[in-house]
C-alpha positions in Angstrom: 56.4 182.7 136.4 56.9 184.1 132.9 56.2 181.5 130.3 56.6 181.9 126.5 53.2 182.5 124.9 52.2 179.5 122.9 49.8 181.8 120.9 52.6 184.1 119.9 53.1 183.9 116.1 56.7 184.9 116.1 58.1 184.3 119.6 61.6 185.6 119.1 61.4 189.4 119.1 62.6 191.1 115.9 63.0 187.7 114.1 60.1 186.9 111.9 61.3 183.6 110.4 60.9 181.3 113.4 57.2 180.8 113.9 55.2 178.8 116.5 53.7 176.8 113.7 50.2 176.3 114.8 49.7 180.0 114.6 51.0 180.4 111.1 49.1 177.7 109.1 45.7 178.0 107.5 45.0 174.5 106.1 42.7 172.6 108.3 44.3 169.3 107.3 47.6 170.3 108.9 47.3 169.9 112.7 50.1 171.1 115.0 50.6 171.0 118.7 51.7 173.8 121.0 55.2 175.2 121.0 56.3 173.4 117.8 58.3 175.8 115.7 59.5 176.0 112.1 62.4 178.2 111.1 61.1 178.7 107.6 59.0 181.9 107.5 61.1 184.5 105.7 58.1 184.5 103.3 55.0 183.7 105.4 53.5 180.5 104.1 56.7 178.6 103.2 55.8 175.7 105.4 52.5 175.0 103.7 54.1 175.3 100.3 56.4 172.5 101.4 53.5 170.2 102.3 53.1 168.8 98.8 50.0 167.2 97.2 47.7 167.6 100.2 44.4 167.6 98.3 41.1 168.0 100.0 39.4 165.3 98.0 41.9 162.7 99.4 41.3 163.7 103.0 44.6 162.8 104.5 46.2 164.9 107.3 49.6 166.0 108.4 49.6 165.8 112.2 52.5 167.1 114.2 52.8 167.0 118.0 54.1 169.4 120.6 57.5 170.9 121.1 58.8 169.8 117.7 61.7 171.6 115.9 61.4 171.8 112.1 64.3 173.3 110.2 64.3 175.2 107.0 63.1 173.5 103.7 61.7 170.4 105.3 59.2 168.8 102.8 56.2 166.6 103.5 55.0 164.5 100.5 51.3 163.6 101.0 49.1 160.9 99.5 48.1 163.0 96.5 51.6 162.2 95.1 51.0 158.4 94.9 50.4 157.0 91.5 49.2 153.5 90.5 52.1 151.1 90.6 50.2 147.8 90.0 48.6 148.9 86.7 50.0 149.0 83.1 50.3 152.8 83.3 51.0 154.9 86.3 49.7 158.0 84.5 46.9 160.0 86.2 44.4 160.0 83.3 41.3 160.6 85.4 42.3 163.9 86.9 42.2 165.6 83.4 38.5 164.8 82.9 36.9 164.8 79.5 36.8 161.4 78.0 39.4 160.3 80.5 37.2 161.0 83.5 36.1 157.3 83.8 39.6 155.9 83.9 39.4 155.1 87.6 35.8 153.9 87.7 35.6 151.1 90.2 39.1 151.7 91.3 40.9 153.8 93.9 44.3 155.4 94.0 46.5 153.9 96.7 46.9 155.8 100.0 49.1 155.3 103.0 47.0 157.2 105.6 47.9 160.2 107.7 51.5 161.4 108.1 52.1 161.7 111.9 55.0 163.3 113.7 55.2 162.7 117.4 56.3 165.2 120.1 59.7 166.6 120.8 60.9 165.6 117.2 63.7 167.4 115.5 63.7 167.4 111.7 66.9 168.7 110.1 67.3 171.0 107.1 66.1 169.7 103.6 64.7 166.5 105.0 61.8 164.9 103.2 59.0 162.8 104.9 57.1 160.5 102.6 53.3 159.7 102.7 51.9 157.9 105.7 55.2 157.8 107.7 54.9 157.8 111.5 57.7 159.4 113.4 57.9 158.5 117.0 58.3 160.9 120.0 61.8 162.2 120.6 63.2 161.2 117.2 65.8 163.0 115.3 65.9 163.1 111.5 69.2 164.2 110.0 69.7 166.9 107.4 69.0 165.8 103.8 67.3 162.6 104.9 64.4 161.0 102.9 62.2 159.2 105.4 60.3 156.4 103.7 59.2 154.2 106.7 58.2 154.6 110.3 60.7 156.0 112.8 60.9 154.5 116.3 60.7 156.8 119.3 64.0 158.3 120.5 65.9 157.1 117.5 68.3 159.0 115.3 67.8 158.3 111.5 69.6 159.6 108.5 70.3 159.0 104.8 68.3 158.3 101.6 66.4 156.3 102.3 66.8 157.1 106.0 68.0 154.3 108.2 68.3 154.1 112.0 71.8 155.2 113.0 71.4 154.7 116.8 69.0 154.9 119.7 69.2 158.2 121.7 68.8 156.2 125.0 68.7 152.6 126.3 65.5 150.7 125.8 64.8 151.0 129.5 65.3 154.8 129.4 63.1 155.1 126.3 60.3 153.2 128.1 60.6 155.6 131.0 60.5 158.6 128.7 57.4 157.2 126.9 55.8 156.8 130.3 56.7 160.3 131.5 55.3 162.0 128.3 56.6 165.3 129.7 55.1 167.2 126.7 51.6 166.5 128.2 52.4 168.1 131.5 50.9 171.4 132.5 53.1 174.2 131.1 53.9 175.3 134.6 55.4 171.9 135.5 57.4 171.9 132.3 58.7 175.4 133.1 59.8 174.2 136.6 61.7 171.4 135.0 63.3 173.0 131.9 66.8 172.4 133.5 66.0 168.8 134.0 64.7 168.5 130.4 68.1 169.8 129.1 70.0 167.3 131.3 70.4 163.5 130.9 69.2 162.4 134.4 65.9 160.8 133.6 65.3 160.0 137.3 64.8 163.7 138.0 62.0 163.7 135.6 60.4 160.6 137.0 60.2 162.4 140.3 59.4 165.8 139.0 56.7 168.0 140.6 
């Protein structure tokens, strides 16, 4: 059984743009699962440049699951971009220090928590994911979308702001797929079932060996 190597930085021979992402990032606050790829590495480091305002002193994380597909120029906006909205001024006085350094004494900037992308998620070209968004397993995000709120598993969303266009499967089928969680199988079992994974017969996966 010949299985693609999850630890291979550039898994397509002679094509050094598509990267198994976990092998190409250096920021410890970006956590990526096996076999997730990004087609955005003409210049190595493009992906991390598109994770905006991820500051160590805030402590939020970008967490991406397994077997995700991330197109060129996808941008993640992190919590460091959030300004005060319930104060007289939204300006970030405190970050400039000097006599402004005490501007936030006794206060905190707002945060929406970690940004989490599930497993088997496809994010289209030029999509933007806003801080703290949770994208469910199996979701598809259309090209040029701006995702401002959580995305349900196995839903197709698009637009600015992104809205649900349709479910990919029936509610019963989605429940079955969430029970199967094929991405957590041993890679040998996944390999035996790749033809079933590219089909629409969920019953075959329910009985997979």
